[in-house]
N, C-alpha and C positions, 0 to 999 in steps of 0.2 A: 309295156311299161309306160308309152304317154297315157294311157286307160288309167293305170295303179296312180299316177299321176295327179290326175286330175279329180281322179274320184279323195284320193290323200286332200286337197288342197281344198275341193271342197268340203270334206268334214270338218275340214279346219275351220272355215271360213263361217260356218252354221253358231257355233257358243259366239264367235265376236262382240255381237251387238250385246248379247245378255252381260257380257266382262265389265262391257263401256257401262252401259245403264247405273249396275252395281257402282262402281268407279262414283258415276256421279252422282249416287246417294250417300253412300260413303264422303264423301266429299264433302257435299253440303253439313252432313251429320256434325263434319267435325270442322266447319266452318259456325256453325251453329252453339256450339260446344264455348269454341274460342272468344267465342262474343261473349257469351255468357259466364265464364272464369271467372273474372275481376269478381262478377257480384256469388256466384258461388265459394270462390275463396273468402269475401268479407262473412259470410253467414257461417262457414265454418268456425273463423278464427270465433264470432261473436258463440257459438255454443260453447266454445272449450274456455272461454272466461265465464257463461254462464253456470257449468260444472266443476270446474275451479272454485267459486267461490264457495260454495256448500263443505268442499272438501277441505280447506281452506281455513275454516272456522269450526272444523266441525259439527255440522250440519247436520252431517248424515248418523252420528253417532244418535245425538237427541234424538232424530227421526225413527232410529231403530227403538229407541227403547222406550218412543210414545207407541208404537204399534205394536198391539197385541201379537205372542208368539204361538197363535194356532196348536200349531204341532207337535210344539214342545210339552207343555201342555196335554194333549191326546200322548203322546209318548211317554210322560211322567207318573200319567194316569193309570197306562196299561202296562207300564212296569212296576209301580207300585203297588198295585192290585193281590189283596192276597192271592185272589184267583190264580193270578199270572203268577205270582212265589210260592207255590204251593205245587205247582203242574211241572214250576220249571225245576222244586229241589227233589222232585221225587215223594211226596206226601202220599203218593197210590202207589208206592209200591206194593207188590201184592204181600213181600216179606214185611213188612210191619204193620199190614190193613190191622190187624187188632188193637191199633193201643186208642183205635176211633168207639171201642168201648170204654172207655173210659172218662171223664169228665174232670175239668181243670178245678179242683179244690175241694170236692165231695169229701165227706168228714165219713167217708167208708172205705174197707178195702175191697178191693175188688179185681178179676182175672184181667189183665190186659193185654195177656198175647205177652210170646218168648221177648226178651231184653235183647234188644240190638247188641252187635258187638262195639267194644268202643276204636272202632276202626279212624285209618286215612290221618294220621296224628301224627306230626310233624318232629314233636319232639314231648318227653318228659320231664317233668318235673319232679324230685322229691320222690324220687323212686331208684331201689339200687343203680348204679353204674346207668342211668338214662332206662331202665329194660320199661318197657308192655306192659300195662295192666292188663291180665285174659282177665275177661268175667267168667270164662268157661271153669277158672282155674280157685274161681271165689263161692264157687258153692258148695250152700251150708253156710253163711256169711248172709247177713245182708246188706243189701250195697243203695247209700245216696248217693246221684251223681246228681250232681248241683250244674247246670250251665253259667257261665255266669262271663264278666269281661272288667281287667283291671278300673279303664277309665269310666265305668256304669254304679252313678252312684246308688240308682236303688240295689246293684248289688254291693256294693259294701256296706250300708245297712245290713243289710242280710248275714253277712260272711260272721257275725261276732256271735249269731245261732248256729250257724255251722260246724263253725272251730268247737266250742263249748259240744255240739252233741258227735262230736269227732276225740273230743276230751276223753267225756266221760263215757261212754258205749263203744269204744275200741274193744275197749276188754272184753265187755260183752256181746261180741259179736261183728259188731257195726263195721264195714269198712264206707266212707265218704273218695270219692270221686272228680275233683272240678273239672270239670273238661270249659276251657278258657275259650269262648269262641267270638273271636273277633268281630267289632262294628265297623274299624279305622285301621285305616292300614299301619300304623304307626305301632298297634296291637299285637301285627303279626310278628315284630321282630321278637325273637327269644329273650333275647339281653333285657329289652324292656318287662318281659310279663317277667322274667325271673327274676329282676329286683325288687319289682311292683308287688310280686308271691312271697318276697324276702321282708320287703316292708311294712307287709300288713299281715304277716303272721301263722301264715299260710303254711300248714307242714304237712299234709296228706296230699296224694300225690295228685297232680295238678296234669291234663291232659291239651296242647295245641294244639286245639280244632281248626288248622287258618284256613283248612279249604270249604269248614263245615261239611264234613261229611258226617258226622256222628250226631250233628246238630238235625241235618237231614234226616238219618235214620231212623230219632226220635220223632221224625211231625213237629221243632219245635221250630220255634217262633215268637219265644221271648226270650231275654234277659231280665232278671234271674230265671229259671222255672228252674224244679227239683220232681226227679222221679227217685221212688222205689221200688224195689228191687227184691222178692224174697228168696231167700234162700234155696231155692227151686228152680233160681233164673230168670221168674214171670215177674214183670212190672207189676207192680197194684195199686201203684198210686202215683199222683203227679200234679203238683201245684203252678201255676204264674204269678210273677211277679214279686211284691213284698206282702208281709201277713201271715198268718194261719198258722205261726209259730207253734202255739200252744198246744193244737190239731197234726201237727207233722208230726209232733216230742212224741204225740202220744200211738202215733201210727206206726213209726219207729220200734216206740217198746212193744206194742201189737206183734210185729213180726219176727222182734226177737225172742218172744215169748212163743211165739208158734216154731221158730226154728230152733228152740229149746228149752223144750217147759219146764229143766230144774231150775233154768236160767239163774241168779238173784239179783235181779237190774238197783244199778244205784237209785240217787234221787233224783228227783228231773233236777233240772239247771237251772230251773227258775226264775229265767230272766225274761219271758210273758211274751207276750205279743208286738208290741212298739207296733201301736198302729200305724200308717200314716196319716198324714194331715189333714184333716179334709182341704179342698179347697185348693192347697198347694201348687203353686204356678206348676203347671208340667214341664219338662223337659224343652228346654229351644236349641235346636244345632244353628251352630252357623257356618253353613255349606250350600253349596246353592242345589245342592238333591234333596233337604230334607227340611228347608228357612222353614219354620210358620210364625206367626205374627208377626213379622218385619214393618213399620210403618215409615216413611221417609223419601231421599231422593232414591229413587229407580237405580235396583240396583247395577253395574256396566261387570261385566264378568272377563272375569280372565285376566285383566290387566286392572293398573292404579287410576282409578278415580275419587274425583272430590264430594265429598257427602257432604248434608245437613239433615243436624237435625230438628222435628217439624216441631210446631210450637209444646204438643203434649205428645207423654208415650204412655198411651194405658196398658192399664190392667193386662198382664204375662207379652205385652207388645216390644219390640227392641227396635234399635236405632241406633243409627253414624251418622260420626261428625267426625270431619276431615279427610287425611286419605287413606283408604285401603282398597285392595285386592281381595276381591271378593272369585274364591275355587271352588272346586267340587267337594272339594272335604274340609278346607277350615276357611277361614277368615285373617289376609295377614295385615298387621299395623303399619302405616305410612306415618307421614308427618303431621304431626299435629293431631290424631287421631285419637275418637274419641269414642266410648260406643256403651249406651245407656240402655236401662231395663227396667221394667218395673216391675217387680214383682211382690208373693203372697208364701212366705214360709217363715221357720224360723232360723233355718240358715240356707245360705247362696254359696254355690262354688261354681267353678269351670274349669274346664282342660287346656293349660294354657302351653307351650314348649319357645323354645329360643334363649335369645339369651335378654339382661335387660330388667327393668322395672315395670314397674305395675301399680299406678296409686291408683287405691280405691277412692270415690265417695258415696256414702250413704245419706242420702237428702237435702246434699247440697254442701255434706262439711263431709272432710280430708280423714277416715276412721285409719288405714293403714296404708303402710305398701309394699309391695310384693316384690321378692327378688325372684326370678322367673331364671332357670338353668336346665338344658339340655332340654331329653326326648319329653314328649307330651306326656303331665301331671295333670291329675286333679289337685286345682289349689281351695284354698276356705277361703271366700271372699267376707263374710260374715257371720256370726256364732248371734243369738237371740237366744233366751230361754224362753219362749212361747213365739206364738206365729206372731207377722206382723203383715205391714202392707209398705215397701217402701220402696223408692229410684235410686237405680243403682247407676255409679257412674264411673266406666272406668279410661284412664287413660294410659295406652301402653306405648310403651317404647319403639319405635319403626325394625319390624322383624319380627316382631314377637307374634305369635302364629295363637289366634283364639278355636278354638272347638265347638264344645260346646258348654250350656248351662246347664248344673242337677241343681235342683233346691230338695231340702229336707223338713 
């Protein structure tokens, strides 16, 4: 027992000097920290004050606006590229690959493959009890599919032609189908589309393609776009954008004769081509995704901010003044909001929503006051007999939302 006790004591004694030395070192470091503690507290407090100063005066926001956002630009470039859109939307699906055999607007009929069905439709308008239209049930008829959206000014300019073709040739075997393919979220509201379809006098069937399923099946990328399908269900022609109305009517008449060689066609509609104005200002979107031509105070995204007009707004450029909130799909007016754009066209139009007045100035002179009410709708701002260059300034009431300019 004594031997075991001696062994235990000796074993315990061995590490004691080690623990003692460690304790002395820790004590020395604690003492050193206490000596420097006051200086460290002063330094930390100074750092907090330095950091708080720019936060208090919102200097960080200015710095953020001043620095380029390289990743956002790269992301936007990749997401908005034609290649990315085609690959994401199923343009390369084998079921519709024959559509690539046709070209936009050629002055002849070609075999462009079997017409994809009008599918993925959330709502049908102008059909008995909202029943869908089946293309296979239309064999023997010529079908015109018109891709459009109600706030698209190019689509609206082409609607009189489409309505004329429906009215004049329906009795001769033509079936028009409007595929409403929304560009904005508000265009997915079936009530909005129904109201605008009725107001625009569209009486042929309209399919609400909210998920763009039919749009993608036809490999489409444009509003408006018109596809002609023969009596056997084959796509024979398509044309994108405005114009070529005489050409399209000629091809409709040719297909109707092919479907029924004995048909007696009525006289042509005679509306003409209504060619777009050369040099017209292109569409200008008021959202952070597709904004082009903006000049002035750098945008602050997603919250109210103060803006100032630059000394001049160049042709096709736009700018803000007063308080605005710039968002992904629209700009919303705040206190003393003003919006300026220099354009060239016969008329200027703007999609607006909300409740309140918008005062319109053209070249510094007040020309009209618009009463905005309810869901987003296209409002006419100016209307001249001939194309002109002008500086348009709008003064909207707080809360008014602006989506996109369009020019005619």
